[in-house]
KOLMAR-872328 format. One record per residue (C-alpha): residue in one letter; x, y, z. Coordinates in steps of 0.5 Angstrom, whole numbers, padded with zeros to 4 digits, always signed. Layout:
AXYZ...
//
This chain:
X-0096+0118-0200X-0098+0119-0193X-0100+0115-0188X-0106+0110-0190X-0112+0111-0184X-0118+0107-0184X-0124+0111-0184X-0128+0107-0180X-0124+0107-0174X-0122+0114-0170X-0115+0114-0168X-0113+0120-0163X-0108+0124-0166X-0103+0127-0162X-0100+0135-0161X-0098+0139-0167X-0091+0140-0169X-0090+0147-0166X-0093+0145-0159X-0088+0138-0159X-0082+0143-0160X-0085+0148-0155X-0086+0142-0150X-0079+0139-0152X-0076+0146-0150X-0079+0147-0144X-0077+0140-0141X-0070+0141-0143X-0069+0148-0140X-0072+0145-0133X-0066+0141-0133X-0061+0147-0132X-0066+0151-0128X-0064+0150-0120X-0068+0153-0114X-0067+0160-0113X-0065+0161-0120X-0069+0168-0119X-0064+0170-0114X-0058+0168-0117X-0052+0172-0117X-0052+0172-0125X-0058+0172-0129X-0057+0173-0137X-0063+0178-0137X-0061+0182-0131X-0058+0189-0132X-0055+0192-0126X-0055+0199-0129X-0063+0198-0128X-0068+0196-0124X-0067+0189-0121X-0074+0186-0123X-0073+0184-0130X-0079+0180-0132X-0077+0173-0135X-0079+0170-0142X-0085+0166-0143X-0081+0160-0144X-0077+0161-0138X-0084+0162-0134X-0087+0156-0137X-0080+0152-0135X-0081+0154-0128X-0088+0152-0127X-0087+0145-0130X-0081+0144-0125X-0086+0146-0119X-0091+0141-0122X-0086+0136-0123X-0084+0136-0116X-0091+0136-0113X-0093+0130-0117X-0087+0126-0115X-0089+0128-0107X-0096+0125-0108X-0093+0119-0112X-0088+0117-0106X-0094+0118-0101X-0098+0113-0105X-0093+0108-0106X-0092+0108-0098X-0099+0107-0097X-0100+0101-0103X-0094+0098-0100X-0097+0098-0093X-0104+0095-0096X-0100+0090-0100X-0096+0087-0094X-0103+0087-0090X-0106+0083-0096X-0100+0079-0097X-0101+0076-0090X-0108+0074-0092X-0106+0071-0099X-0100+0067-0096X-0105+0064-0092X-0110+0062-0097X-0104+0060-0102X-0102+0055-0097X-0109+0052-0096X-0109+0051-0104X-0102+0048-0104X-0104+0043-0099X-0111+0041-0102X-0107+0041-0109X-0102+0036-0106X-0107+0032-0103X-0111+0031-0110X-0104+0029-0113X-0103+0024-0108X-0110+0021-0109X-0109+0021-0116X-0102+0018-0116X-0104+0012-0111X-0106+0006-0116X-0112+0002-0113X-0113-0005-0115X-0120-0006-0118X-0125-0010-0115X-0127-0017-0117X-0134-0015-0119X-0130-0010-0124X-0126-0015-0127X-0132-0020-0128X-0135-0014-0132X-0129-0014-0136X-0129-0021-0138X-0136-0020-0140X-0136-0013-0143X-0132-0010-0149X-0124-0009-0147X-0122-0002-0147X-0114-0003-0149X-0113+0004-0147X-0115+0003-0140X-0111-0004-0139X-0105+0000-0142X-0105+0005-0137X-0107+0000-0131X-0101-0004-0133X-0096+0002-0133X-0099+0004-0126X-0098-0003-0124X-0091-0003-0126X-0090+0003-0122X-0093+0000-0116X-0089-0006-0116X-0082-0002-0118X-0083+0002-0111X-0088-0003-0108X-0086-0001-0100X-0088+0006-0102X-0094+0006-0107X-0097+0000-0105X-0104+0000-0103X-0105-0002-0095X-0107-0009-0094X-0105-0011-0101X-0100-0017-0102X-0095-0017-0108X-0098-0023-0111X-0105-0019-0112X-0101-0014-0116X-0097-0019-0120X-0103-0023-0122X-0107-0017-0124X-0101-0015-0128X-0100-0022-0131X-0108-0022-0133X-0107-0015-0137X-0101-0017-0140X-0104-0023-0143X-0110-0019-0145X-0106-0013-0148X-0100-0017-0152X-0104-0023-0154X-0100-0028-0150X-0102-0035-0146X-0101-0035-0139X-0096-0040-0139X-0091-0036-0143X-0092-0030-0139X-0091-0034-0133X-0084-0036-0136X-0082-0029-0138X-0083-0026-0131X-0078-0031-0129X-0073-0029-0133X-0074-0021-0134X-0076-0016-0128X-0082-0013-0129X-0080-0006-0132X-0075-0010-0137X-0081-0015-0139X-0085-0009-0142X-0079-0007-0146X-0079-0014-0149X-0086-0015-0150X-0086-0008-0154X-0080-0010-0158X-0083-0016-0160X-0089-0012-0163X-0084-0009-0168X-0081-0012-0174X-0073-0013-0173X-0069-0009-0179X-0067-0013-0185X-0060-0014-0186X-0056-0018-0191X-0049-0021-0191X-0044-0019-0196X-0041-0025-0200X-0034-0024-0200X-0032-0029-0205X-0035-0025-0210X-0035-0018-0208X-0033-0013-0203X-0038-0009-0198X-0036-0002-0201X-0038-0004-0208X-0044-0008-0206X-0047-0002-0202X-0045+0003-0208X-0049-0002-0213X-0055-0002-0208X-0055+0005-0207X-0055+0006-0214X-0061+0002-0215X-0065+0006-0210X-0064+0002-0203X-0063+0006-0197X-0058+0002-0192X-0052+0003-0187X-0047-0001-0184X-0049-0006-0179X-0044-0004-0174X-0037-0004-0172X-0038-0012-0169X-0039-0014-0177X-0035-0013-0183X-0040-0016-0188X-0047-0014-0185X-0051-0008-0188X-0058-0006-0185X-0063-0004-0190X-0068+0001-0188X-0072+0002-0195X-0072+0000-0202X-0075+0002-0208X-0073-0005-0211X-0075-0012-0208X-0068-0014-0204X-0069-0021-0206X-0070-0020-0213X-0064-0015-0215X-0059-0017-0220X-0054-0017-0215X-0058-0022-0210X-0059-0027-0216X-0051-0026-0218X-0050-0029-0211X-0047-0022-0208X-0050-0022-0202X-0055-0027-0197X-0061-0025-0193X-0059-0026-0186X-0061-0024-0179X-0056-0020-0175X-0057-0025-0170X-0055-0031-0175X-0048-0028-0176X-0046-0029-0168X-0045-0036-0168X-0041-0037-0174X-0036-0031-0171X-0036-0035-0165X-0034-0041-0168X-0028-0037-0172X-0027-0042-0177X-0020-0043-0180X-0017-0044-0187X-0016-0052-0189X-0021-0054-0183X-0026-0059-0183X-0033-0057-0180X-0039-0059-0179X-0046-0055-0179X-0051-0060-0176X-0057-0057-0177X-0055-0052-0183X-0062-0051-0187X-0063-0046-0190X-0055-0045-0191X-0054-0038-0188X-0049-0040-0183X-0046-0046-0187X-0044-0041-0193X-0042-0036-0188X-0037-0041-0186X-0034-0043-0193X-0034-0035-0194X-0029-0034-0188X-0025-0041-0190X-0024-0038-0197X-0027-0044-0200X-0021-0048-0197X-0022-0055-0193X-0029-0058-0192X-0036-0056-0190X-0041-0061-0189X-0048-0058-0189X-0053-0063-0186X-0060-0063-0184X-0065-0068-0182X-0070-0065-0187X-0069-0067-0194X-0074-0061-0196X-0070-0056-0193X-0064-0058-0196X-0066-0056-0203X-0065-0049-0200X-0058-0050-0198X-0056-0053-0205X-0059-0047-0208X-0056-0042-0204X-0049-0046-0204X-0049-0046-0212X-0052-0038-0212X-0046-0036-0207X-0041-0040-0211X-0039-0044-0205X-0034-0050-0208X-0032-0054-0201X-0038-0056-0198X-0042-0063-0198X-0049-0063-0197X-0052-0069-0193X-0059-0071-0190X-0058-0075-0183X-0061-0075-0176X-0056-0071-0172X-0057-0075-0166X-0054-0081-0171X-0049-0077-0174X-0043-0080-0170X-0044-0087-0173X-0044-0084-0180X-0037-0080-0180X-0033-0076-0174X-0027-0073-0173X-0029-0066-0175X-0024-0060-0173X-0030-0055-0171X-0038-0057-0170X-0044-0051-0171X-0050-0054-0168X-0056-0049-0169X-0061-0053-0165X-0068-0054-0166X-0072-0050-0161X-0079-0046-0159X-0077-0040-0162X-0079-0035-0156X-0073-0031-0159X-0076-0029-0166X-0084-0028-0164X-0083-0021-0168X-0083-0026-0174X-0087-0031-0172X-0093-0029-0167X-0096-0035-0167X-0091-0037-0162X-0095-0033-0157X-0101-0038-0156X-0098-0044-0159X-0093-0046-0154X-0094-0050-0147X-0089-0053-0142X-0089-0060-0146X-0086-0056-0152X-0081-0053-0148X-0079-0060-0145X-0079-0064-0152X-0075-0059-0155X-0070-0059-0149X-0070-0067-0149X-0068-0066-0157X-0063-0061-0156X-0059-0065-0150X-0059-0071-0155X-0056-0067-0161X-0051-0063-0156X-0048-0070-0154X-0048-0072-0161X-0044-0066-0164X-0039-0067-0158X-0038-0074-0160X-0037-0071-0167X-0031-0067-0165X-0024-0069-0165X-0021-0067-0159X-0014-0068-0162X-0015-0063-0167X-0008-0058-0168X-0013-0052-0169X-0020-0054-0167X-0023-0058-0162X-0029-0053-0161X-0037-0053-0161X-0041-0048-0162X-0048-0049-0159X-0054-0044-0161X-0061-0043-0161X-0066-0037-0162X-0070-0038-0156X-0069-0035-0149X-0072-0040-0145X-0067-0043-0139X-0069-0050-0140X-0067-0050-0148X-0060-0046-0146X-0056-0046-0140X-0060-0052-0138X-0057-0056-0144X-0050-0054-0144X-0050-0055-0136X-0052-0062-0138X-0047-0063-0143X-0041-0061-0138X-0043-0066-0134X-0044-0072-0139X-0037-0070-0143X-0030-0068-0143X-0032-0061-0145X-0031-0054-0142X-0034-0047-0143X-0029-0042-0147X-0030-0035-0148X-0034-0034-0155X-0030-0028-0157X-0036-0023-0158X-0036-0016-0155X-0043-0015-0153X-0049-0019-0150X-0051-0021-0143X-0048-0026-0139X-0051-0033-0139X-0055-0035-0132X-0051-0039-0127X-0057-0039-0123X-0065-0040-0124X-0070-0041-0119X-0068-0047-0115X-0063-0049-0120X-0055-0048-0120X-0051-0048-0126X-0044-0049-0127X-0040-0042-0126X-0037-0042-0133X-0044-0041-0136X-0043-0034-0135X-0038-0034-0141X-0044-0036-0145X-0048-0030-0149X-0055-0028-0149X-0058-0023-0154X-0065-0019-0153X-0069-0015-0158X-0070-0010-0154X-0063-0009-0152X-0059-0011-0158X-0065-0009-0164X-0064-0017-0166X-0067-0023-0165X-0067-0026-0158X-0061-0031-0159X-0056-0035-0154X-0049-0037-0156X-0044-0042-0152X-0037-0044-0154X-0035-0051-0152X-0028-0054-0152X-0027-0061-0152X-0021-0064-0149X-0021-0071-0149X-0024-0076-0154X-0026-0081-0148X-0033-0080-0146X-0036-0083-0139X-0041-0089-0139X-0046-0089-0134X-0042-0094-0130X-0036-0089-0130X-0032-0093-0135X-0029-0089-0140X-0030-0091-0147X-0027-0088-0154X-0032-0083-0158X-0036-0086-0163X-0034-0081-0168X-0027-0084-0168X-0029-0091-0167X-0035-0093-0171X-0036-0087-0176X-0031-0085-0182X-0026-0080-0181X-0028-0073-0184X-0020-0072-0186X-0021-0078-0191X-0027-0074-0194X-0023-0068-0194X-0018-0072-0198X-0023-0074-0203X-0026-0067-0204X-0019-0064-0205X-0017-0062-0212X-0010-0065-0215X-0010-0070-0210X-0010-0077-0214X-0003-0080-0214X-0002-0086-0218X-0001-0092-0214X+0004-0097-0216X+0002-0104-0218X+0006-0107-0213X+0002-0104-0208X-0004-0106-0211X-0002-0113-0211X+0000-0113-0204X-0007-0110-0202X-0010-0116-0206X-0006-0121-0202X-0009-0118-0196X-0016-0119-0198X-0015-0126-0200X-0011-0127-0193X-0017-0124-0190X-0022-0129-0194X-0018-0135-0192X-0018-0133-0184X-0025-0133-0185X-0026-0139-0188X-0022-0143-0183X-0026-0139-0177X-0032-0142-0180X-0029-0149-0180X-0027-0149-0173X-0034-0147-0171X-0036-0153-0174X-0031-0157-0171X-0033-0154-0164X-0040-0155-0165X-0040-0162-0165X-0036-0163-0158X-0035-0158-0152X-0040-0154-0149X-0043-0147-0151X-0039-0143-0146X-0032-0146-0149X-0034-0144-0156X-0031-0137-0156X-0024-0139-0153X-0023-0145-0157X-0025-0141-0163X-0020-0136-0162X-0015-0141-0160X-0016-0146-0166X-0017-0140-0171X-0010-0138-0169X-0007-0145-0170X-0010-0146-0177X-0008-0139-0180X-0001-0141-0179X-0002-0148-0184X-0001-0148-0191X-0007-0146-0195X-0011-0151-0199X-0010-0152-0207X-0017-0149-0208X-0015-0143-0204X-0008-0143-0208X-0012-0143-0215X-0017-0138-0213X-0011-0133-0211X-0007-0135-0217X-0013-0133-0222X-0015-0127-0218X-0008-0124-0219X-0008-0127-0226X-0014-0123-0228X-0011-0117-0224X-0004-0116-0227X-0003-0121-0233X+0002-0127-0233X+0008-0122-0233X+0008-0122-0225X+0007-0130-0224
//
């Protein structure tokens, strides 16, 4: 089969096979023929016996002719090259000048485009009436941030930094749908460039994370079971041994058989941090003052391996239902659930080894979960939350037992990034109670503020940790760990008093003994009898005190009642009891133990 040619197009064919061979031979021969070959001493075609003039073969003549033509052509091309170089040099000088002019004009145009100019008041007024072009506003935000980052070189002449900031605040409020108050607060916390990253991160949902319940399974086994169900997951990170990140799933994560069996808990990554900072030990008594929905309380029980006691308290009875449900589902058996106001908790019980306080807050760290925070919060909300947090942290400190051999710690945390709800509250606690800040034990996170605007906080607040969505890919969070070194607290007048946790409230150790299994020793009858007699003696003393009160009311002034009552009650307690009291005691003992002891 030959070459397929398109009949519609004419293709010029080259020379034939014979002519190609002939031309090739001529070319090869010219390589060996040098000048003066005809006059050389040796010629294969020359015969010395005959005439010196022997005609060359046609191929040799053609080769010689080809060589002469080649030399002439080379000479002409050399001359042409020299002329072209001269012309190019002349043209190059002219074009060089033209290129320089063009570069200068392009550079001027680029500089004019790079300089960001503030819009006039008329243009801003028109934007308020007409439809807003978000793309234009977004580009203006970028240019404005660039100018503010290099203000000395890129600012417009005669314009102040405050003018650029006011325009940026307005554009940020419009583009990201925040109120002006919150934008102002965020600008006080973050630099301008970092603020944009924070706002962008709040527009994206945080990854779904789960916590493995090691009371029932291991993380490796749980991961394999979920992968078999079509769940795409990875370990949360090197800092957590029980966390898993869910990327996508073909089944609902909150309704798998593993979830219903209590093998894992849906919990945000930031909620792991305060429990890790608390570092609960086995056999301790621990209070979670605001426990709903139970993620942190069950994590504490998990780390304690169901030993000791975990008191899960919350002020909302409705939210405690989820705590009870999670405790049953996850197999926690060392917990006590109660419903008290955290501010009054030291009056109920105290003496805990460790206390965790996840205080109610404004929620500025979880805007991705609750976008309503963008417009619903104002200055009064922040101040109200801060006041409540100050009351709660003092109550939490009073609930801690400073003399605990293994504890005496308090972890304070919020899901807010506001300084008024975090460093300000901790600094207040450092001034009001005998506590100090200690390292949280967390390897990552940004240091807390030691100065904010005109305020100066305690230098040890750098030991606290802040977490941001744009930096750590988790909800905004604040964690601080405090160590209580004395059970006394300072009154406003400066006099030390014993903490209410040990004075008024029941000890947490007594509650722990009631909840422990196999700790019900039988009490001898003699010991019970002694207890009953002590009760009767107390009743007798009380009656004597009442009697002396009646006597002193008849004579003497009211200012002498207290001293007389104490002195006469002390004298009366040494006298013999009356017949009625003796019969009462006899009857009480007879009913309790029978006649054999009487």
